[in-house]
C-alpha angles and dihedrals in degrees: 000000000000140000117235131196115195123193122195131214136256123300095009137069144232094285088092088071096050095110097041094047090048094052094046089051091048087057091056097260124131117234135191112196099199118237108211121205114263095008136092114341087004096055091119086069096057116132133150094253095070113121137193086252089059090055092047090050088050092057096043091049093049090049090055094045090053089053094235113166098177123012148165112247124207132177134185124213108315085013086077088071092052098046091047090057092043087052090055089058103035105021095127089063098047118097095189138355123210127197108201104198086318144150114265110197126195124223111300093011127130125197087256089059094055098044130071145238094285094054093043092052090050094049093054102036097045093056093051092111096028103048114214093007119099124206120226110278111267095013101116095168098038124181114181119234105212113237093014117048134002145136120312127227112254094213091067087061097051102042116095130230116240118210116217104178091260091097090061091063094071107109099204131040129184133188121192113195122198109221097187100068120084135216091025128178090205104071091087090058092047089052093043095056094045090052090048096052124207092084129106104229126196130184113212124199092225145107116253089287099074092165091065099034102042107018094150093051092046093047090052092050092050093046092051090057087061094053 
């Protein structure tokens, strides 16, 4: 049996992992679905001062509270930023790390650094009337749904990840690339890991939300990491 830590993306919450987490638990595994400050079930804590470090602290604290010694770590979308920074702290305890159509920053890179002009314009323009809080991309007339989807703190998108050497201690790395979402900012990371070698790479015939569109494929990938 294995322990899993699942980190969701921007604007949303952990409910996107409900099926995956449930099926892993049914198989006897323990699962933490991270609850990030200001997002999802913690949306009532949202404020403009939340940083990437706050979200990394959230995950590390929840790992310790669950009593996990070794674990498999997965992140979706913005969650790739979070799990990379967690890996830089706890890499020696991580059996495998999985990026699910997720951002993969290099040392010293923020999410701002690895996105383009379209995203930058959205991050700035959409927080014009809610300073420091960014609306979901493409949602011009956005109304938050408490507990599910809300605005996202801008500072988490501008703070960089620092490598420490711990991240290099993780023995297995997986990237899952959603082929059914265009235009996608994630193709460059899919190509990067394939060029690097040493990664397991999976194409998924899915929109960005692989968990909903290809649940059986994703479950199989996650279970294989525990074998």
